C-alpha positions in Angstrom: 40.4 -25.0 86.4 42.1 -27.4 84.0 42.2 -24.7 81.4 43.9 -22.2 83.8 46.6 -24.8 84.7 47.2 -25.6 81.0 47.4 -21.9 80.2 49.9 -21.2 82.9 52.0 -24.1 81.8 51.9 -22.9 78.2 52.8 -19.4 79.2 55.8 -20.6 81.2 56.9 -22.8 78.2 56.4 -20.0 75.7 58.4 -17.5 77.9 61.3 -19.9 78.3 61.3 -20.9 74.6 61.2 -17.2 73.5 64.2 -16.3 75.7 66.2 -19.3 74.4 65.3 -18.6 70.7 66.1 -14.9 71.0 69.6 -15.7 72.4 70.1 -18.4 69.7 69.0 -16.2 66.8 71.2 -13.3 67.8 74.3 -15.5 68.0 76.7 -14.7 65.1 77.8 -18.3 64.9 74.1 -19.2 64.0 73.4 -16.1 61.8 76.4 -16.6 59.5 75.6 -20.1 58.4 71.9 -19.3 58.3 72.6 -16.4 55.9 74.9 -18.5 53.8 72.2 -21.2 53.5 69.5 -18.7 52.7 71.7 -17.2 49.9 72.3 -20.7 48.5 68.6 -21.5 48.6 67.7 -18.2 46.8 70.3 -18.8 44.1 68.9 -22.3 43.6 65.4 -20.9 43.3 66.5 -18.3 40.8 68.2 -20.9 38.7 65.1 -23.2 38.9 62.8 -20.3 37.9 65.0 -19.5 34.9 65.1 -23.2 33.8 61.3 -23.5 34.2 60.8 -20.3 32.2 63.0 -21.6 29.4 61.2 -25.0 29.5 57.7 -23.4 29.2 58.9 -21.1 26.4 60.3 -24.1 24.5 56.9 -25.7 24.6 55.4 -22.5 23.2 53.5 -21.7 26.4 53.5 -18.3 28.2 55.9 -18.0 31.1 54.9 -16.5 34.5 56.3 -13.2 33.4 54.3 -13.2 30.2 51.2 -14.0 32.2 51.9 -11.2 34.7 52.4 -8.7 31.8 49.1 -9.8 30.2 47.3 -9.5 33.5 48.7 -6.1 34.1 47.6 -4.9 30.6 44.1 -6.4 31.2 43.8 -4.6 34.5 44.8 -1.3 32.8 42.2 -1.8 30.1 39.6 -2.7 32.7 40.4 0.5 34.7 40.1 2.6 31.5 36.8 1.0 30.7 35.4 1.8 34.1 36.6 5.4 33.8 34.8 5.7 30.4 31.7 4.2 31.9 31.8 6.8 34.7 32.1 9.6 32.2 29.2 8.3 30.1 26.9 7.8 33.1 25.7 11.5 33.1 25.0 11.3 29.4 23.0 8.1 29.8 20.9 9.7 32.5 19.7 12.5 30.3 
């Protein structure tokens, strides 16, 4: 019984909040500044990423991009190795 009362209260709160948030988030006076803020945050992140990449490189360490390239090549080699093993399996069974 307590659970049912709590659930009804939560559902009423959630419905009211969802209606309010939908109106708020479709309002152009909210969307404009939110978009501007998101753009600024993304520019800041891009600048930070470039600075960190330069810093890691200056220490002689691989950057994130270098590591991703190496991982991609490793995955390609592993895939080729599996393909070769599959080709050799019939020969091994003879």
